[in-house]
C-alpha positions as CSV (number, residue, x, y, z in Angstrom):
1,M,0.0,-0.1,0.2
2,K,2.9,2.6,0.6
3,N,4.1,1.9,-2.8
4,L,0.2,2.9,-4.2
5,A,0.5,6.1,-2.1
6,G,4.0,7.4,-3.2
7,L,2.5,6.1,-6.7
8,M,-1.2,8.5,-6.5
9,K,1.0,11.4,-5.0
10,Q,3.4,11.3,-8.0
11,A,0.4,11.3,-10.0
12,T,-0.7,13.8,-8.5
13,Q,2.4,16.1,-9.2
14,M,2.3,15.3,-12.4
15,Q,-1.0,16.1,-12.9
16,Q,-0.2,20.0,-11.4
17,K,3.1,20.0,-13.7
18,M,0.9,19.6,-16.8
19,Q,-2.1,22.1,-15.6
20,E,1.2,24.2,-15.2
21,M,2.8,23.9,-18.6
22,Q,-0.6,24.5,-20.3
23,A,-1.0,27.6,-18.9
24,S,2.1,28.5,-19.8
25,L,1.9,27.9,-23.3
26,E,-1.1,29.7,-23.4
27,T,0.9,32.9,-22.4
28,L,4.0,31.7,-25.0
29,E,4.7,33.2,-28.4
30,V,6.6,32.0,-31.0
31,E,7.0,33.9,-34.8
32,G,7.2,32.3,-37.4
33,S,8.4,33.5,-41.4
34,A,8.5,33.3,-44.5
35,G,10.1,35.0,-47.5
36,A,13.5,36.4,-45.8
37,G,11.0,37.8,-43.0
38,L,8.1,39.2,-45.8
39,V,5.5,37.4,-43.7
40,T,5.1,36.7,-40.1
41,C,3.3,35.0,-38.5
42,T,2.4,35.1,-34.8
43,L,0.7,32.0,-32.7
44,N,0.3,30.9,-28.8
45,G,2.4,27.5,-27.4
46,K,-1.4,26.2,-28.4
47,G,-1.2,26.6,-31.8
48,D,-3.5,29.8,-32.2
49,M,-3.0,33.1,-34.4
50,R,-2.3,35.9,-32.5
51,R,-0.5,38.4,-35.7
52,L,-0.2,37.8,-38.4
53,R,2.6,40.8,-40.8
54,I,2.4,40.9,-44.4
55,D,5.1,43.7,-45.7
56,P,3.3,45.8,-48.3
57,K,5.6,44.8,-51.0
58,L,3.6,41.9,-51.7
59,A,-0.3,43.6,-51.7
60,D,0.7,43.0,-55.5
61,P,-3.0,41.6,-56.8
62,A,-1.0,39.9,-59.5
63,E,1.3,37.8,-56.3
64,T,-1.8,36.6,-54.2
65,E,-1.2,33.2,-54.8
66,M,2.8,33.8,-53.3
67,L,1.3,35.4,-50.4
68,Q,-1.1,32.7,-49.8
69,D,1.5,30.1,-50.2
70,L,4.0,32.8,-47.8
71,V,1.3,32.9,-44.9
72,V,1.1,29.2,-44.7
73,A,5.0,28.6,-45.0
74,A,4.8,31.2,-42.3
75,H,2.1,29.4,-39.9
76,A,4.2,26.3,-40.4
77,D,7.7,27.9,-39.3
78,A,5.6,28.7,-36.1
79,K,3.9,25.9,-35.7
80,R,7.2,23.6,-35.8
81,K,8.8,25.8,-32.9
82,I,6.3,25.3,-30.9
83,E,5.9,21.5,-31.2
84,Q,9.7,21.4,-30.4
85,I,9.0,24.4,-27.3
86,T,6.7,21.9,-26.3
87,A,8.7,18.7,-26.7
88,D,11.7,19.5,-24.9
89,E,9.6,20.9,-22.1
90,M,7.7,17.7,-21.8
91,Q,10.8,16.1,-21.4
92,Q,13.0,18.1,-18.8
93,M,8.8,17.3,-16.7
94,T,8.7,13.4,-17.1
95,G,12.7,13.3,-16.2
96,G,13.2,11.8,-19.8
97,M,10.6,9.3,-19.4
98,N,9.9,7.7,-23.2
99,L,6.2,8.4,-23.2
100,P,4.2,5.8,-25.4
101,A,4.2,6.4,-29.1
102,G,1.4,8.7,-30.1
103,M,0.6,9.9,-26.2
104,K,0.9,13.4,-27.0
105,L,1.1,16.0,-24.0
106,P,-0.3,18.1,-23.2
107,F,-2.5,17.9,-25.5
Protein backbone atom coordinates (compact mmCIF):
# COMPACT_ATOMS: atom_id res chain seq x y z
CA MET A 1 0.00 0.00 0.00
CA LYS A 2 2.91 2.36 0.64
CA ASN A 3 3.96 2.13 -3.00
CA LEU A 4 0.43 2.85 -4.18
CA ALA A 5 0.23 5.99 -2.03
CA GLY A 6 3.58 7.16 -3.38
CA LEU A 7 2.47 6.45 -6.93
CA MET A 8 -0.76 8.41 -6.40
CA LYS A 9 1.23 11.33 -4.99
CA GLN A 10 3.54 11.29 -8.02
CA ALA A 11 0.55 11.18 -10.37
CA THR A 12 -1.01 14.17 -8.60
CA GLN A 13 2.26 16.11 -8.83
CA MET A 14 2.59 15.24 -12.52
CA GLN A 15 -0.98 16.39 -13.17
CA GLN A 16 -0.26 19.67 -11.39
CA LYS A 17 2.90 20.20 -13.47
CA MET A 18 0.93 19.48 -16.65
CA GLN A 19 -1.66 22.11 -15.74
CA GLU A 20 1.11 24.64 -15.06
CA MET A 21 2.74 23.79 -18.38
CA GLN A 22 -0.54 24.24 -20.26
CA ALA A 23 -1.06 27.64 -18.63
CA SER A 24 2.46 28.73 -19.56
CA LEU A 25 1.97 27.56 -23.16
CA GLU A 26 -1.02 29.88 -23.48
CA THR A 27 1.19 32.88 -22.65
CA LEU A 28 4.06 31.72 -24.88
CA GLU A 29 4.29 33.46 -28.24
CA VAL A 30 6.38 32.13 -31.11
CA GLU A 31 6.96 33.87 -34.40
CA GLY A 32 7.40 32.08 -37.69
CA SER A 33 8.45 33.75 -40.90
CA ALA A 34 8.61 33.11 -44.62
CA GLY A 35 9.89 34.89 -47.68
CA ALA A 36 12.93 36.32 -45.86
CA GLY A 37 10.66 37.95 -43.28
CA LEU A 38 8.11 39.40 -45.72
CA VAL A 39 5.42 37.42 -43.91
CA THR A 40 5.48 36.75 -40.17
CA CYS A 41 2.98 34.83 -38.14
CA THR A 42 2.77 34.77 -34.33
CA LEU A 43 1.16 31.79 -32.57
CA ASN A 44 0.59 31.11 -28.91
CA GLY A 45 1.85 27.87 -27.38
CA LYS A 46 -1.44 26.16 -28.17
CA GLY A 47 -1.06 26.92 -31.88
CA ASP A 48 -3.66 29.70 -32.06
CA MET A 49 -2.68 32.51 -34.43
CA ARG A 50 -2.29 35.81 -32.59
CA ARG A 51 -0.82 38.09 -35.25
CA LEU A 52 -0.06 38.11 -38.94
CA ARG A 53 2.20 40.71 -40.56
CA ILE A 54 2.49 41.04 -44.31
CA ASP A 55 5.00 43.42 -45.86
CA PRO A 56 3.11 46.00 -47.99
CA LYS A 57 5.37 45.11 -50.95
CA LEU A 58 3.38 41.88 -51.25
CA ALA A 59 0.02 43.63 -51.68
CA ASP A 60 0.25 43.28 -55.47
CA PRO A 61 -2.88 41.46 -56.69
CA ALA A 62 -0.73 39.58 -59.21
CA GLU A 63 1.18 38.03 -56.31
CA THR A 64 -1.85 36.71 -54.39
CA GLU A 65 -0.92 33.06 -54.84
CA MET A 66 2.63 33.62 -53.59
CA LEU A 67 1.28 35.58 -50.61
CA GLN A 68 -1.03 32.71 -49.69
CA ASP A 69 1.87 30.27 -49.86
CA LEU A 70 4.02 32.51 -47.66
CA VAL A 71 1.28 32.80 -45.02
CA VAL A 72 0.98 29.02 -44.89
CA ALA A 73 4.78 28.65 -44.70
CA ALA A 74 5.08 31.23 -41.88
CA HIS A 75 2.34 29.45 -39.92
CA ALA A 76 4.07 26.09 -40.41
CA ASP A 77 7.38 27.58 -39.25
CA ALA A 78 5.83 28.91 -36.04
CA LYS A 79 3.97 25.63 -35.45
CA ARG A 80 7.21 23.62 -35.78
CA LYS A 81 8.86 25.87 -33.22
CA ILE A 82 5.97 25.40 -30.77
CA GLU A 83 6.10 21.62 -31.19
CA GLN A 84 9.83 21.64 -30.43
CA ILE A 85 9.38 23.83 -27.33
CA THR A 86 6.54 21.60 -26.12
CA ALA A 87 8.59 18.44 -26.69
CA ASP A 88 11.55 19.94 -24.81
CA GLU A 89 9.33 20.95 -21.88
CA MET A 90 7.74 17.49 -21.76
CA GLN A 91 11.18 15.89 -21.80
CA GLN A 92 12.18 18.00 -18.79
CA MET A 93 8.91 17.33 -16.96
CA THR A 94 9.00 13.59 -17.42
CA GLY A 95 12.68 13.37 -16.57
CA GLY A 96 13.55 11.78 -19.88
CA MET A 97 10.92 9.06 -19.50
CA ASN A 98 9.79 7.98 -22.97
CA LEU A 99 6.03 8.17 -23.35
CA PRO A 100 4.20 5.56 -25.41
CA ALA A 101 3.89 6.29 -29.13
CA GLY A 102 0.90 8.46 -29.90
CA MET A 103 0.69 9.87 -26.38
CA LYS A 104 1.00 13.58 -27.07
CA LEU A 105 0.83 15.60 -23.92
CA PRO A 106 -0.38 18.10 -22.87
CA PHE A 107 -2.89 18.20 -25.74
